[in-house]
C-alpha positions in Angstrom: -27.4 -8.8 -98.6 -28.9 -10.1 -101.8 -27.9 -12.1 -104.8 -27.4 -9.9 -107.9 -26.8 -11.0 -111.5 -25.2 -9.7 -114.6 -24.9 -10.9 -118.1 -21.7 -10.7 -120.2 -21.9 -10.7 -124.0 -18.7 -12.1 -125.5 -19.8 -10.7 -128.9 -20.2 -7.1 -127.6 -18.1 -4.5 -129.2 -15.4 -3.1 -127.0 -14.3 0.5 -126.8 -10.9 1.7 -127.8 -8.9 3.8 -125.3 -9.7 7.0 -127.3 -13.4 6.1 -127.2 -13.3 5.7 -123.5 -11.5 9.0 -123.0 -14.1 10.7 -125.3 -17.0 9.3 -123.2 -15.4 10.5 -120.0 -14.7 14.0 -121.5 -18.2 14.4 -122.8 -19.9 13.2 -119.5 -22.3 15.7 -118.0 -21.3 15.0 -114.4 -17.8 16.4 -113.6 -15.4 13.8 -112.1 -13.3 15.1 -109.3 -10.6 13.3 -107.4 -12.4 14.0 -104.0 -15.6 12.3 -105.1 -14.1 9.5 -107.3 -13.5 7.2 -104.3 -15.6 7.3 -101.2 -13.6 6.8 -97.9 -15.7 3.6 -97.1 -14.7 2.1 -100.5 -10.9 2.4 -100.0 -8.5 0.6 -97.8 -7.5 2.1 -94.5 -4.2 3.8 -95.0 -1.2 3.3 -92.7 -1.5 5.4 -89.5 -5.2 6.2 -90.0 -6.3 4.0 -87.0 -4.4 4.3 -83.8 -4.9 4.1 -80.0 -7.1 7.2 -80.0 -9.6 5.7 -82.5 -10.0 2.4 -80.5 -12.0 2.6 -77.3 -10.2 1.3 -74.2 -10.9 -2.4 -73.7 -12.8 -2.7 -77.0 -10.6 -5.4 -78.5 -10.4 -7.3 -75.2 -14.2 -7.3 -74.8 -14.7 -8.7 -78.3 -12.2 -11.5 -77.8 -13.5 -12.8 -74.4 -12.0 -13.6 -71.1 -8.2 -13.8 -70.5 -6.1 -16.1 -68.4 -2.4 -16.1 -67.6 -2.3 -12.4 -68.1 -2.8 -12.3 -71.9 -3.7 -15.7 -73.3 -7.2 -16.4 -74.4 -9.2 -19.4 -73.2 -10.2 -21.4 -76.4 -13.8 -22.0 -75.2 -14.3 -18.3 -74.4 -12.9 -17.3 -77.7 -15.1 -19.7 -79.6 -18.1 -18.5 -77.6 -17.3 -14.9 -78.2 -16.9 -15.6 -81.9 -20.1 -17.7 -82.0 -18.2 -20.7 -83.5 -20.1 -24.0 -83.3 -19.1 -27.6 -84.0 -21.4 -27.6 -87.1 -19.5 -24.6 -88.5 -16.2 -26.5 -88.0 -17.6 -29.5 -89.8 -18.8 -27.3 -92.7 -15.3 -25.8 -92.9 -13.7 -29.2 -93.1 -16.1 -30.4 -95.8 -15.4 -27.2 -97.9 -11.6 -27.8 -97.5 -12.1 -31.4 -98.7 -14.1 -30.2 -101.8 -11.6 -27.5 -102.5 -8.7 -30.0 -102.5 -10.4 -31.9 -105.4 -9.2 -31.4 -109.0 -11.0 -28.6 -110.8 -12.7 -30.9 -113.3 -13.8 -33.4 -110.6 -15.2 -30.8 -108.3 -18.5 -30.0 -110.2 -18.8 -26.6 -108.7 -17.1 -23.3 -109.3 -14.7 -22.3 -106.6 -14.3 -18.6 -105.9 -11.6 -17.0 -103.7 -12.5 -13.4 -103.3 -10.2 -11.2 -101.3 -11.1 -8.2 -99.2 -13.4 -5.9 -101.1 -14.4 -8.4 -103.7 -17.6 -10.3 -104.1 -18.5 -14.0 -103.8 -19.7 -15.6 -107.1 -22.7 -17.8 -106.4 -23.4 -19.3 -109.9 -22.2 -19.1 -113.5 -24.1 -20.3 -116.5 -23.8 -19.9 -120.3 -27.2 -19.0 -121.7 -28.6 -20.4 -125.0 -27.8 -17.1 -126.8 -24.1 -17.5 -125.8 -24.1 -14.9 -123.1 -22.5 -15.6 -119.7 -24.8 -15.0 -116.7 -23.1 -14.5 -113.3 -24.8 -14.4 -110.0 -23.0 -12.9 -107.0 -23.4 -11.7 -103.4 -23.8 -7.9 -103.4 -21.9 -7.4 -100.2 -18.1 -7.5 -100.5 -16.0 -9.9 -98.4 
């Protein structure tokens, strides 16, 4: 994991649809459907993971000890997940900040969903370009 950055130029010339198609058609590397999206980069389709792909007891061992047949003990779940009181406090502080009005918050709130990236910082440079720093590992 590392922080990456990119700069957006609001004055950059955009391509028309025809120009984009022309660039794709004149590309030297052939684009095929099979290589356009790697399996690791797409969501798991319905039915791709079943009982045969999950080792017996794998989920139970990750969650911790059970009581009453199938209920988890809170302490063992927290221990198995590595959750500490400090992490709970940080989560509550974040929730309090997120509840503030956008203009009062003084930080940029990001809400990436699965497969998206957390934005770390945004700044407008003196030349008018927008610089964005982000975590290079998707959520």
